[in-house]
N, C-alpha and C positions, 0 to 999 in steps of 0.2 A: 349869265353863269358860264357860259360854254365862250361869249366875247372877251368876260374878264381871264380867262386859261388860254386863249389862244393870242393875247399879246408878248407875254415874255419868250414866244416862240419863232416873230418874226423879226426881232435881229439877227435870230440864230440863224433862220432860214436865207437872211440875202447875204449873210457871210459863208456862208455855203458855197451856195451861185455863185460870190464871186470870187472864193478859192479855186472851185473849177473850172471857172471861165478862165482868169489869171494865170493860174498854175497850173493846171493838168491839161487844159483844153490842148495847147500849144504842144503838149509830149503826144497826148493821144492823136492829135493831129500828122507830126511828124515819125508817131510810130508808124502811121498807115504805108509811109514811103520806108525805102531802101533806104539808109545810113550808111555813107562812103567814105568817111573817115575817124580817125582814132577820137578824135577831139568829140566828137558828138556824139559816141559810147558810152566813155566817160562820165559825159553830162549824164545819162539818164536816172533818174533815181529810182530806186532799189526794186520798186513796185511795177513800174513800169519794163525795167528791164527783163522783172520774173515774167514777164508776157508774151517772151521772145522774140524778140521785134527785128525783122533781116540787117544782114549785116555783109556788106560787099567791100572791103579795104585791098588796096595794095601798097605794099610796102618793105621795108628792110626790116631782116631778123636780126635784132640786137641780141639778146641770149637765149642759148638751147644748151641747157646742160643735157650732158647723157643719162644723167640719172633721175630725169623728167619724165622716163616716158611717152617721148613725142611732144609734150607740150613745150611750147617758144614764147618769146616776146617780140611783136612788130613793130615797125615806125613809122609814120609819113611824116608831111609836111606841119598835121598841126599834133601830132605828137605819138607814143605810144600807148598797147594794151594787150592785154595779154589773150593769147589763146589758149585755150584747153583742147589740145590736140591728143586722145586719147589711143593714137596708133601706134602701129611700128616703124612708120616712116616717120621722120624727123628732119627740116630743110637744118645748113645749119649756117652760124652768122654770117651776114652779109650776104647771103639768097634775098634775091628779090623776087616778095613770091606776090600774090594775089587768094584772097582770103574772101570766101563764102561761110556764113553760117546766121547764126543767130544769137542774141541777147542773152547774158545770165547776169543774176547779180553778183555773185563769186561772194566770197567769204569778207571779203573787205569793201574792193572797187568794183563796176561792171567787168564782166571778159566775155572773150566771142567763143559760146560751145557751140556742137556737132558743128564742125567746122570742116570746109574739104577748103585744100590749098595747093596750088600747082605754083609751081618753080619757072620763072619767066626769064630772069637774069641772074648775077653777078655784080655786086656792086659793094662801093665801101661803105662801113657804118657810118650813121649819122653824126654829125658835130655832138659831142658831149657839152651840155651847156651849166656850163657855174652854177653850182648854189649852195647856201649857204647850209652849215649843219642843221640850223633849228629849222628851216626850212623841210630838209632833208626826213628829217626825225618826227616830222608832223603828219607823216602818210602824203601829202599834196602830189609829190614826185613820184608815186607810185607809176611803175610800166614806164617812164622815162629813161631816157639815157643822160647821165649827169656826170659833172667833175666836180670832186672836192678831194680838199687837201687834210692830213693828219698826221699823226704819230704814232708809227706802228710800235704796241705793245706787246703781243705775243706774235709767232708765227708756227705752224707747223702743218705737213704733210696732209692732204685733206684727198686720198686716191691721186688721181694724176694732176692736182692741182695744190696749190697755196693755198691754206689760208688763215688770211690775220686779221688781229684787231686791232682798231686804230681809236685811237683818243682823238676827240677834234671838239673845242670850245666847251669842255665838261661832260658830255656825250660819248657812250663807247659802241662802235660799231663792227660788222665783221664784211670784210670781203676777199672773193676767192680772185684768183686768175692762175694762166699757165704760167707752171714756173720755167724760166729760160734752164738751161744744161747743164749741171752742173754748180748750180744756187743754193747755196746752203740757208735754208730756214732762218736760223739762229744766229747769223747775220744782218736780218732786217731790222732787228730787234732795236730800238732807237730812233732809226733814220725818221727822215720828214720827207715823205711820198704826196703824191698827187694820184688821186684814183679815177681814171674813166671807166664808168660800168652802168648797165642798167637797175633801177633799182626796186628790188621785191618788198613789199611789208610782208614779214610775219605777225597772225592777227590771231585773236579771237575766233572762231568761226561761228558759234551760236552766238555771242554776243554784236558781232561784227566789230571787235574793239584791235585796234592796232597796237601790237608788241613793242617789235622793234625793223630795223630795215634792213638788209641785206645787199652788197654790191655785185655786180658779175662781169666781169672783165674778160672777155669771150678771146682776147689775146693781148699776148706779152706788153707790146706797145703800150699798154691802156694804164698799167704799174709805172710810173715815175718816180725813181731815186731823188730827192731834189737834196736832200744831204743823207749823206751814209751814216750811220751809226757808228760807235767807237768800235774798233775792232777787239779789244781786249779789254771788256771793262775791269776784269780782276785787278788789272796793272794800273789801275789810276789809283792816287794817293785816297788814302782812308778817311771817311769824314765819321768828325764824332756822333753818338748818336744824339744828345742834347743838340744837335743844331741843323736838326733835317729841315725842322721848320723855319729858323732862324732867315735874315737879310742875309744875300749874296749878291753882288751886284752879278755876275753873270748867270745865275739862276736864269733857266728857260724849262717851260714844259715838257722839253724830247730830254734835259738831260737827266741822266741816273746818277745816283751816287753808288761808292764801296764804302760797304762798312763792314767791321767785324768786332763779334762777341761773344760773352758764353749764353747757351742758350738755355733758360729756367723753363718754358713749357711751351709744347709744340702740338696740335691737333692736325696730324695728316692731310696735306690736300687742301688746308685752309690757311690756317694761321700759322705766326711760329713767334716767339719771343728772345729779347737777347738783349744783352746786358753789360754793359762797359765802367768804367770807372766812372764815365759825366751822368749816365740815367739808361734807363730802358728804351728801345722800341718796341713795335707793333709792324711784324711782315706779313705782309699777304704773298700767300706764295702757293702754287698748284699741286708740286711737287709730293708724289707719297713716298719720297725717301724718307726715313725716320732717323731723327738723333735724339742721345740721351740728355736731361739735367743736367750740366756743367762741361757739356763737351763746345769746342770752342768751332766757330765758321764763319766762312764768310761770305756776303751778298751783295746783290747788285739789283737796283732797281729802282722804280718811278717815285719820288717823293710827293706826297701829298697831305692832304690837311683834311679827315674825316671827320663829322662831329665836332670841328674845331680843334682837333686833336692831330698829330703829325701820324701819320703811317706810312710804311714803305710798300708799295702796289707793286704787282706783276714782277715779283723775285724769282734771282736764281741764286740758289748758296750752294756752296760746296764744303765738306769737312776739311780740316786742317790735321796737324801734325801735332799740333802745341798739345801739352798732357794736360788730363779733364781737371776741371777744378771743383774743387768742392764749394759749392753754395752755400753763402750767409746772408739772411735777410737783412734789408735795411729796417732800423725800428724807424716807424713813421707814429705819426698822432694826427689825430681827426684832425686838426689846425691847420697842418700841410697839408693834408690831403684835399683842405676845403680851398687853399689856394692854388690851387692846380698842380704841386709838384707831387711826384714819385708816379706817375704815369709808366704803367708800362714796364715799373718797378717791380722786380722781388722784394716784397717788403712782409712785415710781421703788425701786426693790432690784436689789443684787448680788444674784449667785450662781451657782454653777458648774453647767452642764448636765450633767445624769444619765441621763439619757434622756428619749427623744421618741416620742409614741405617736400617729399619725392615724389617725383612725376618718370612714371615709366613711358620708353617708347620702343613700336612694335620692332622685333629686333632680327639680325637681318636682311635691314634695308640700307640700300645705298642709295642716299636720295641728293640729285645734282645742284649745286648752288650756283650760283646766280651767273657763272662761265660759262655752266653745260657739265662742267667737272663732276665726276661720281666722287663722293664725299661718303664718309664710315659713319654713322651714328652710334652711339652709344646709346645703348639698353638705359640704365638708369641714369637719373640727373638726380642729386641730391644736395638741397638747400637748408643751410642756416642763416638766421636772421635774426641778427645778432645787435646788440645797443652798447652804444660807449657815449657814456655822458647825454647828450640829449639827442644822439645824431643815432640812427639806422642803420645801417649796410647790411648786405648779405654777402654767405660766401660758398659757389660750389665747386662739384666734381662730379666729373661724368665716369662712370663705369660699364661696366658691361653686363653686369648684376647689384641689387640691392647692397649698396655700404653697408654691413654689419656695423663697422665700427661709429661711424657717423649715426649711422640711429641708434646707437644705443646712447649718445650721449645725453643726459638730462636736460630735459627743458633750466632753465635757470642757474644752470653751470657756467663760472667763469673762464674762459679758454683764452687761449693764444693762437690765431692762426695766421699762416704763411700762405704768401702766395704772389699771384698778378696782379697789381693791381692796376685796375680799368677805371679811367673817372669818366663821368657825364656831363657834358658842360651846354647852358643853355647860350642860345645867340650872343646875349652881353659878355660871354665867354666867364661866367659864375659858373661854381660845380656845382652841379645839381646832385648828383649821387654818385656814389662809386660801390665797386665791386671784387670779391678778388675769386682767383681762380688758383683753384689748390692744385699742385705738381701730383700730390701723392695724399692719399685718404690720412696718409699720420701725420700731415703737415698741419693738424689740429692737438695740441694739447691743452688739457683739462686743469685749471690753475686751480678753484677751487668748485669741491659740486656744492648745489644747492641745501641750505640746510632745509630740518625736516620739518620748523614751520614755517610753509610757503602758504599762499591763498587758499590753494587746494585743500592742502591737508590743513589746516583753518578749518575750512568749511565745511567736512567733514567731520571735524572732530566736535564742532558747536553742534552738528544736524544729531551726533551720535547722542552728547548730553542730553539733548532736549526729548530724542526719541527715549531714552532711559528714565532721565523724570518723570514723560508722561506714561509710560508702563508704570513704572513704581505707584502715581499718583494714581492712577487706573486700579493698581492693585490692590495699594489699601481702601477703598472705594469697593471696591467689590471683598475684602473679609470682614469689612464693617458687617454690612448687607446679609456674610454669611454667618456670621456670627446669633446677628437679631433674628435671622428664620430656624438660626440651628437650635436654641434654648424652645423655640416654639415647637419647633420637630420631636422636639427630646420628650417635652409635654405628651404630646399626643400619641408620639412611639409608646408612651408606659403604659398608655389608655388602651391601646390595640392591642397591645402584647396581654394583655387581660384577657381583654375578650377575644382575640387568639385561640389564647389555650384554653378558651373555652369550647370555641368553634372547632377547633381541634380536636379533643375529644371528643365530642357528638360526631363530629365527620368519623373517624375512626369506626365509630359501631356501624356507620351506616355504608362506609365500604364495608365492610365484612359481609353484611346483611347482602350486596349487592354483586360481591366476587359470586357469590355462592347462586345464587340466582345466574351471573352470566355462563355461568358452568355448565348448569341445567341446557341455558337456552345456547349454548354452543357444539353440545353434546349431540342436543337435535336436529341443531341444523348443517353441523357436518354428515349425519347421516342421512337427512332430507339428499342432501347436496350428493352423498354415494348413491341412494336411490335413483336421484333422479338422472345423476350422466352413466350408469348404467341402461334405462330407460332407453336415452338418446343414445346409446351407444348401441343398442339391437333397434330402437328403429331405423339410426342409418344403414345398419348391414341389411336389414329386411328391404329398405328401399331400392338398398344397393342393387339384390338378389333380383328384385320386380324389376328395376332397371333392364338389368342385363339378360330377363328370361321370358318375363311373361309380356315386358312391353314391345321390344325386338316382335315376337310371334306375333301380336294385337296388330303391329303396325303391319307386317306382311299379309296377317290373315286380308284388313280394310285394303291394300293393297291389290289383292288376287282381287278380292270382290267388289274393288271399281271397274279393273281389267275385263270383268269377267261380264257387270252391266253394259261394260260400250262395246262389249264384242258380237254380243247377244242375238241383237237384232241384225248384224251382218254376219258373223260367223259363227253358227252355234257351236260347232265341235270346237271349236279354240276357246270359247265363252266356257265350256263343259271342263278344260284342258285344268284352266283355271281356278276353276271351282273346287276340283278335286287337289289342286294345290292349298286350298284353303280350308281344302277338310283335314288334309294331313300338318298343317301349321295347326289346328285344331285341337287333331290328338297331341301334338308337340305341346304343346300349351298345359293342357292337363298331366301329363308326366311333366313337365317341370312343376308343376302345381303341386305337384304328389309328392316330387322331393326336396323342395323348400320347407314343405310343412313335418316333411321327415327330418328334416336339418335342422329343422328349428326344434323337435323331440332330444335330439342328436344332442344337441349342443345345452339340455337339461343339466345331464349329468357334469358334475364339476371336474371329474376326472377325466376328460375327453383324449380319446388316445385315435392318431388318425388313421393310423394301420387299421384298426379294429373296422374304424368309420368306415375308410376304402370297401374294406371287406362287404361289412355286413351291406353296405348302400349300394354294390357289385352283384349282390345275391339277389335282391331286391328287384333290378334290374330285369336278370339274365329269369329269372321267377321257373316258370313254368316252360321256357324256352329248350330246353334241350342242350345247352348251353355248358361246357365244363370250365368249372374256376378254377385256377390256380394264382395263389398267392406267394412272397415270399418279401419277408424285408432283411435287410443288409446294414450292415453297419452299427452302433452305438446311438440308438435316437434322442436328439437332445430337445432343447423347448424350444419349439417353434411360437410364432408370435399367430394370434386369432387370424389374422390376415391370410397369410400363408398355409395355416392348417383350410382355412373358408374355400380359399380359394383352389388348393389342390385335389379339395374332399369334389370340386364342382367338375372341374377338368375331367377324373378320373371318369365321375358321372359320364358326362358326355361322352366322353370315347367313350364308352362302355353302349351307352345307349345308342350312336352312330354304327355299332357294330352289329349290334341286335335289331335296327333298322335296315341295314342295306350290305353287310358283308356276311349274310348266312354262314358265321363262322360256327363250328363244333368248340369251338377253345380260346378263351379270355387268358392272356399269362399277364400279373400284375404284379409288377417288382418298385420295391419302395426303397432307396437306397441313400444313408446318410453319410454324411464327410462332415470332418471341422467348417469346408467351406460352402459348403452348400446341399440343398437334398434335391433326388433325382425323382422324379414317377414315371414309368415307361409302361406301357399299354399294349399289349401285341397281341393281335389274332390272326387267327390259317383262312379269313375268308376270302371273296372273291378278288379284294383288293381294287384297286383306280390308278387312275391315272391323274395324278396332283396337279397335269395344267391342265384338263380341260374338264375338271371336277365342277358339280354343281355349287353357289355360292347364294349369296344374300338375295340376288334378280330371281332364282326361282325359289325364293323360300324358305332356300338352307344358310344357319345361322352359326351353325357347331365350331366349327373349322375357327371361324371369325371369332366366336367368342372364346375359344381356348387361346387362339394369337392374344387377344384383346389382354384379356386376364395375365396369360405370363406375363406383358411387356409392362403393367401396371405393376408388377412383383420387381422388375428390372433382370427378366430370367431367359432365357432361349426354350424356345421352342423349335421341334424335329418331327416333320412326318411323312413317313419312307412307308410308300406302296407303291406295288406292282401287280398289272391284274391278274388274276390267279394266281398270286403268290403273298397273301396276307398283305396288313397294315400293321405300322408300327410309330405311335407315339409316343415323341421322349420329352419331357419337361427337365429343364435346366432351373432351378431356383438359389440365388447367392443368399446365405445367410451371413446377416453383420456380427462383426464380433462381439462379445458381450463384453459388458461395463466393467470396472471396478471391483461392482456388488456380484457380478456372475449374472445380472439381469441380461438379457435378450431385449435391444433397440427394438422401437415396433416400425413396420416397413409403409412406407407413406402410400398410400391409396388413393390416386387421379381421383377414382369414384365418388369417395366421400368429397373433394372439394367441388364437382360438379352437382354435386344432390342438393 
């Protein structure tokens, strides 16, 4: 199997070895040495030149333009080569230089890159080699100093030089040379010249394709005028437009003709159409000067044949003083156009619109034409496709925006179009096709609009009738089924109606009985829900009370006992201190439990009064302590929520309890003030007082002041505790009251304790 697969590769291997030995090995062997002449550099294949072969050549600079950033052409006895010199220093044409560098494939032909050059002497330019135009345009003479003849078609200043466009043997190319002082470029047009210069190829670098060739003549003597052009072309006799392509025994490629006619159409910078009594003519002109249809002009240019039809190229024109002419299109027939008549004439044709095409071009773009001149592109091109007899032709109009008039012409309309006729000929001279260029949008007139019965309308009508018939057939079938079904349903309905009446009577009796049962059950359920809600509310309040009193106190007792147990073996005295604190907390817990039980009993009375509850509670706390109690109520007592009443009662109890325990006071003043916006509770004693910054807190087992602050904050109020040693203590609590609703009820105050529980 392996031997069978290896056989097809044997010829391929032999071919590769033969190619390397015959083609590449000589180049690779030569690449190892330094190349010493231009011909060897140009002979390098691109893949070998890319390796950077050493080069050392000596020759004469043949071209070095000032805008080339230091680059130049050098030529020795073998030929010329381009030096990619990217430096500010640049030799002059005629300098004898010695160049060292490496090879590079270049964009088209191999070049010398990374050069180092030295001027040795100054000499004369090499003799220019005469070449044919075909050889020059093939690109084989790239970088060589050559000589060629041609006819000047255009000439203009290009910086400090003159740029001319030459025509030779059907080709066109450009040449640049220093202009002699006082020379008018326009005087060169039409002259037969011989140009000596260095050929430089313009190319597409990514594809390495040649585009055109330009000659650079370094000295004025390299541009020789063999036969000057006519002095004043506009003074020559006029030539009829229809005789441009006719036989003349004095005709030659360099001869220009003088014509006169009426402007029928213009595309500035590109083309111009004129017409006289003999016919029409297309003129290629780069001038951006605008003329209007009907204006009379004179033009001179080079006659030529493009697409087998006459045209005047590289023309110049000027306006005349003749009166503007009202254009009248010639009547033409399709048969006449197919015979080659009326090319470039302003004609009118009739046809039926069978299609329309609107093509948009990016606005505001100036595109260069083949001669490098910027021309303006219209934004929108509207094309109408017309049919006359069995011939189809198009009518075109370029506008800056979509043409509403042409776009609104209905398809199928018979129209008459007036425009410039352009014929398209085949190799044998027969007319393949033709089209019209419209000078204005309204050069199209609608002769007859399409009838209603068009193929599109007929198709729509048939589809509509078919749809109606289909709907009618379906509806008839559906109605028949419905009638049959309806008869059986009527019979069933009569039977069902009788049974339904019996069921209805029976149901009414059962509904009455069930309604009475539901009323009893709903009343019992509502009473049960009310009882459950009351129990739940009281359980919640009791849980909050136990959380704020007994749980805090028991937590403190457990903490003190833990500390006492930890310190007993190490420091009994400190352990005794913590045991005393635990005992104190136990007594406080008993007192809190007593107050909670009293609070439950005080709530048993439905007519709860906060002021009376406070006075009763305070007197129970002071009891046998000998503390005198003074109570005062101001303002109009209003309805308070249970949460506010409960918390104010607990705050008052806590404040009085602290006074009895710690203040050693003889008098307690209790003030309860009612206002529409808030209720204020103030407890003042004449006891020892304390420093608020150094008072005991939860870490010492005292939670009273903390509980007062927490209760006040939970109700959204403010508490102010003022005390001075030996000057008594004042606790002032301000609770805001919510505004009553439309029914006079007071909204409940939000209680955070209930949410946590």
